[in-house]
C-alpha positions as CSV (number, residue, x, y, z in Angstrom):
1,M,-16.9,-2.9,10.0
2,L,-15.5,-4.3,6.7
3,F,-14.9,-0.7,5.5
4,L,-12.8,0.0,8.6
5,K,-10.8,-3.2,8.1
6,Y,-10.0,-2.0,4.5
7,L,-8.9,1.4,5.8
8,N,-6.7,-0.2,8.5
9,H,-5.0,-2.3,5.9
10,I,-4.5,0.6,3.6
11,E,-3.1,2.7,6.4
12,R,-0.6,0.0,7.3
13,I,0.4,-0.6,3.7
14,D,0.9,3.2,3.4
15,Q,3.2,3.2,6.4
16,L,5.3,0.3,5.2
17,I,5.5,1.8,1.7
18,K,6.8,5.1,3.1
19,L,9.5,3.1,5.0
20,Q,10.2,1.0,1.9
21,A,9.8,-2.0,4.2
22,T,7.0,-4.0,2.7
23,G,9.0,-6.9,1.5
24,S,7.7,-9.1,-1.3
25,P,3.9,-9.2,-2.0
26,K,3.8,-12.7,-0.4
27,L,5.5,-11.4,2.8
28,L,3.3,-8.2,2.9
29,A,0.2,-10.3,2.6
30,K,1.4,-12.5,5.4
31,T,2.3,-9.5,7.6
32,L,-1.3,-8.1,7.1
33,E,-2.8,-11.6,7.5
34,I,-4.6,-11.4,4.2
35,S,-4.4,-13.3,0.9
36,E,-2.1,-12.1,-1.9
37,S,-5.1,-11.6,-4.1
38,H,-6.7,-9.3,-1.5
39,L,-3.4,-7.4,-1.2
40,Y,-3.4,-6.8,-4.9
41,K,-7.0,-5.5,-4.7
42,L,-6.0,-3.0,-2.0
43,L,-2.9,-1.9,-3.9
44,N,-5.1,-1.4,-7.0
45,L,-7.6,0.6,-4.9
46,M,-4.8,2.8,-3.6
47,K,-3.6,3.4,-7.2
48,I,-7.1,4.3,-8.3
49,L,-7.1,6.9,-5.4
50,G,-3.9,8.4,-6.8
51,A,-1.1,6.6,-5.0
52,P,2.0,6.4,-7.3
53,I,2.9,2.9,-6.1
54,K,5.8,1.1,-7.7
55,Y,7.7,-2.1,-6.9
56,N,11.5,-2.5,-6.7
57,K,12.2,-6.1,-7.4
58,Y,15.9,-5.8,-6.3
59,K,15.0,-4.3,-2.9
60,R,11.8,-6.4,-2.8
61,T,9.7,-3.5,-1.6
62,Y,6.9,-1.3,-2.8
63,Y,7.6,2.5,-2.8
64,Y,6.0,5.7,-3.9
65,N,7.2,7.1,-7.2
66,N,6.4,10.6,-5.9
67,K,5.9,12.0,-2.4
68,V,2.3,11.6,-1.2
69,T,0.2,12.7,1.7
70,F,-2.1,10.0,2.9
71,S,-5.5,10.5,4.3
72,P,-8.1,7.7,5.0
73,I,-10.3,9.4,2.4
74,F,-7.8,10.1,-0.3
75,L,-4.2,10.3,-1.4
76,T,-2.7,13.5,-2.6
77,N,0.3,13.8,-4.8
78,T,2.5,16.6,-3.3
79,D,4.7,17.1,-6.4
């Protein structure tokens, strides 16, 4: 059950990153109803899986540095 919750959070983060609509880390954590520290753990896990996640402090949103295809199992860089 916990694993599915992680996957759901990662899928939602992925959607928001693709839309460049995450907001600040604090806002994203609030949107997902998780702590900021948990958010950072999920973002780190996504990076370990290959997601080229960056943060734009002026737009206050996370974005992908390269195009990616998301799968609940892995992220694939398409460039």
